[in-house]
C-alpha positions as CSV (number, residue, x, y, z in Angstrom):
1,M,-7.6,-0.1,-13.1
2,T,-5.0,2.5,-14.1
3,F,-6.0,6.2,-14.3
4,A,-3.6,7.0,-17.0
5,M,-5.3,8.7,-20.1
6,L,-8.8,8.7,-18.3
7,P,-10.9,11.9,-18.2
8,S,-11.0,13.6,-14.9
9,E,-14.7,12.7,-14.7
10,E,-14.0,9.1,-14.9
11,I,-11.3,9.3,-12.5
12,A,-13.6,10.8,-9.9
13,A,-16.4,8.4,-10.8
14,A,-13.9,5.5,-10.1
15,L,-13.0,7.0,-6.8
16,A,-16.6,7.3,-5.9
17,A,-17.2,3.7,-6.7
18,R,-14.2,2.6,-4.7
19,L,-15.4,4.6,-1.6
20,K,-18.8,3.2,-1.9
21,S,-17.2,-0.4,-2.0
22,R,-15.4,0.3,1.0
23,R,-18.4,1.7,2.7
24,L,-20.2,-1.4,1.9
25,A,-17.5,-3.7,2.9
26,Q,-17.6,-2.3,6.4
27,N,-21.3,-2.7,6.4
28,L,-21.8,1.2,6.8
29,T,-25.0,2.9,5.6
30,L,-24.6,6.1,3.9
31,E,-26.1,7.8,7.0
32,G,-23.6,6.0,9.2
33,L,-20.4,7.2,7.2
34,A,-21.9,10.5,7.0
35,K,-22.2,10.7,10.7
36,R,-18.7,9.3,11.4
37,S,-16.9,11.5,9.0
38,G,-18.8,14.6,9.7
39,V,-19.7,15.0,5.9
40,A,-23.4,15.9,5.3
41,L,-25.2,13.2,3.9
42,G,-26.4,14.9,0.9
43,T,-22.8,15.7,-0.1
44,L,-21.8,11.9,0.2
45,K,-24.9,10.9,-1.7
46,K,-23.9,13.2,-4.5
47,F,-20.2,11.9,-4.3
48,E,-21.3,8.3,-4.7
49,R,-23.6,9.3,-7.6
50,T,-21.6,11.9,-9.5
51,G,-18.1,11.8,-8.2
52,Q,-18.0,15.3,-7.2
53,I,-16.9,16.4,-3.7
54,A,-14.7,18.9,-2.0
55,L,-11.1,17.6,-1.1
56,V,-11.5,18.2,2.5
57,S,-14.7,16.2,2.6
58,F,-13.2,13.4,0.6
59,I,-10.3,13.2,3.0
60,R,-12.8,13.2,6.0
61,L,-14.5,10.1,4.1
62,A,-11.2,8.3,3.7
63,V,-10.2,8.9,7.3
64,A,-13.6,7.6,8.6
65,L,-13.0,4.4,6.6
66,K,-9.8,4.0,8.1
67,D,-7.7,4.5,4.5
68,E,-5.3,7.3,5.4
69,A,-2.7,5.1,4.0
70,A,-3.9,5.6,0.4
71,L,-4.0,9.3,1.1
72,E,-0.3,9.3,2.0
73,K,0.5,7.9,-1.3
74,L,-1.0,10.7,-3.4
75,L,1.5,13.2,-5.0
76,L,4.6,12.0,-3.5
77,E,8.0,13.3,-4.6
78,Q,9.5,11.6,-7.6
79,R,11.6,8.4,-6.7
80,F,14.3,7.5,-8.8
81,E,15.4,4.0,-9.7
82,T,18.8,4.4,-10.9
83,L,22.0,7.0,-10.4
84,D,21.7,8.1,-13.8
85,E,18.0,9.3,-13.2
86,V,19.1,11.2,-10.1
87,L,22.0,13.0,-12.0
88,G,19.9,13.7,-15.1
89,S,17.1,15.3,-12.9
90,G,18.5,18.7,-12.2
91,K,17.2,20.9,-9.6
92,K,13.6,21.3,-9.0
93,P,12.0,24.2,-10.4
94,Q,10.6,26.7,-8.0
95,R,7.7,27.9,-10.1
96,G,6.2,27.0,-13.4
97,R,6.8,28.4,-16.5
98,I,4.2,27.2,-19.0
99,K,1.0,29.5,-19.4
């Protein structure tokens, strides 16, 4: 599944479903993952149900499931395929200009 053109709520729900799937694949209960990650059980239950969670808690869950590699791929610098793309990219803006 690609996240392109999905509303934020659907992306959050998809991430929650993926995390739940990983938890079950590792045969962990909600309580077991909460204990391993340091995330409150209620927070984990709410995340699996609604997709809502604080970023730090999400990171703790991913680390507890040994999925740090997936986190490393988030928001990476843009990679270029050709020299023309590199030359056409210009310098990076230091601040946003759109209000």
